[in-house]
C-alpha positions in Angstrom: -37.5 22.8 -6.3 -36.8 20.5 -9.7 -39.8 18.2 -11.2 -38.5 14.8 -10.5 -40.1 11.9 -10.2 -39.5 8.4 -8.4 -39.6 5.4 -10.1 -38.7 1.5 -10.5 -34.5 1.1 -11.5 -34.5 -0.5 -14.7 -30.6 -2.6 -16.3 -30.9 0.4 -18.5 -30.0 2.3 -15.5 -27.0 0.8 -14.2 -24.7 2.6 -15.7 -25.9 6.2 -13.7 -27.1 3.8 -10.5 -23.2 2.7 -10.6 -22.3 6.0 -10.5 -24.2 6.7 -8.1 -22.3 4.1 -5.6 -19.5 5.7 -6.7 -20.0 8.6 -5.7 -21.0 7.4 -2.5 -17.9 5.6 -1.6 -15.6 8.7 -2.2 -18.7 10.6 0.1 -18.2 7.5 2.7 -13.8 8.0 2.0 -13.5 4.3 1.2 -13.7 4.7 -3.5 -11.3 1.8 -3.3 -13.8 -0.3 -1.9 -16.2 -0.6 -5.2 -15.3 -3.6 -6.9 -18.9 -3.7 -8.9 -20.1 -3.2 -13.0 -22.5 -2.4 -14.9 -21.9 -6.5 -16.1 -22.1 -8.7 -13.0 -24.9 -5.5 -11.7 -26.6 -7.3 -15.3 -25.7 -11.2 -14.0 -26.7 -10.2 -10.5 -29.6 -8.0 -11.0 -31.9 -10.2 -9.7 -30.8 -10.6 -6.2 -31.6 -7.0 -6.1 -34.4 -4.1 -6.7 -33.8 -0.5 -6.4 -36.4 2.8 -7.0 -34.1 6.1 -9.0 -35.4 9.9 -8.7 -35.2 10.9 -12.5 -35.5 14.2 -13.5 -37.7 15.0 -16.2 -34.4 15.1 -18.1 -34.0 11.7 -17.5 -31.0 13.0 -15.3 -31.0 10.0 -12.6 -30.0 12.3 -9.3 -30.7 9.5 -6.3 -31.8 6.3 -6.1 -32.3 3.6 -3.3 -31.3 -0.4 -3.9 -32.6 -3.1 -1.6 -33.7 -6.6 -1.5 -35.7 -9.0 0.9 -33.6 -11.1 3.2 -35.2 -13.7 6.1 -34.4 -12.8 10.0 -35.0 -15.3 12.4 -36.3 -13.0 15.6 -38.5 -11.9 13.0 -39.2 -13.3 9.5 -39.7 -12.1 6.3 -37.7 -8.4 6.0 -35.9 -6.0 3.6 -32.8 -4.9 3.3 -31.6 -0.9 2.2 -28.3 -1.4 1.0 -27.9 1.8 -0.3 -30.0 5.3 -0.6 -28.1 8.0 -1.7 -28.5 11.6 -3.4 -26.5 13.6 -5.6 -25.2 16.6 -3.0 -26.8 19.7 -5.9 -30.3 18.0 -5.7 -30.2 17.1 -1.2 -32.7 19.0 1.1 -35.4 18.4 -1.5 -37.1 15.2 0.0 -35.9 13.5 -2.7 -34.4 11.1 0.1 -37.8 10.6 2.4 -39.6 10.1 -1.3 -36.8 7.3 -1.6 -37.3 5.3 2.0 -40.7 6.3 1.5 -41.0 4.3 -1.1 -38.8 1.6 0.2 -41.0 1.2 3.2 -43.8 1.0 1.5 -42.3 -1.9 -0.7 -41.4 -3.4 2.9 -45.6 -3.7 3.7 -46.7 -4.1 0.4 -44.5 -6.8 0.7 -45.3 -8.5 4.0 -41.9 -7.3 5.9 -41.7 -7.5 9.5 -38.4 -5.5 9.2 -36.9 -2.5 7.3 -33.3 -2.3 8.2 -30.0 -0.7 6.9 -27.0 1.4 8.5 -25.1 4.6 8.3 -22.0 5.0 9.6 -21.3 6.7 12.7 -19.6 10.0 11.6 -22.8 11.0 9.1 -24.4 12.7 11.6 -27.1 14.7 9.0 -28.4 11.2 8.3 -28.5 9.5 11.6 -30.5 12.6 12.2 -32.2 12.6 9.1 -33.1 8.6 10.0 -33.9 9.4 14.1 -36.4 12.1 13.1 -38.5 9.4 10.8 -38.7 7.1 14.2 -35.5 4.2 13.4 -34.1 3.1 16.0 -30.3 3.3 16.0 -28.6 0.3 17.5 -24.8 0.8 18.7 -24.8 -2.5 20.7 -23.9 -5.2 17.2 -21.4 -5.5 14.9 -20.8 -5.4 11.1 -19.0 -8.3 10.5 -17.8 -8.5 6.5 -16.3 -11.7 5.3 -14.6 -11.7 1.8 
């Protein structure tokens, strides 16, 4: 087991977070889709928050990035956009602890729902989320307009 702690992300973490976003995109077989930049993250930082998992030596090894939304059926909610832990550090409950922080943030902010997505082929993540008690919905389809 490694020694690490979970803390709120700061602007100084954006380079490491963007690196992890690119790793995640590679894992999800879509590295060409990452258009975000550190400059864009800095300019748009009011629109998101994140928790990072940091080793004692300062290396960021995981993150959970989220933002608040409003769903008409339930009201104020939290959307978890990305949850990622470097492959070398998986299996050590880092993802669980990051997700716990996100859930706690949602509860502290009186959110009625926490929502996220998972790719239908990512069986380890699906199993992880089902173990937590999350409801996986196979009825809705994403619609993106770019």
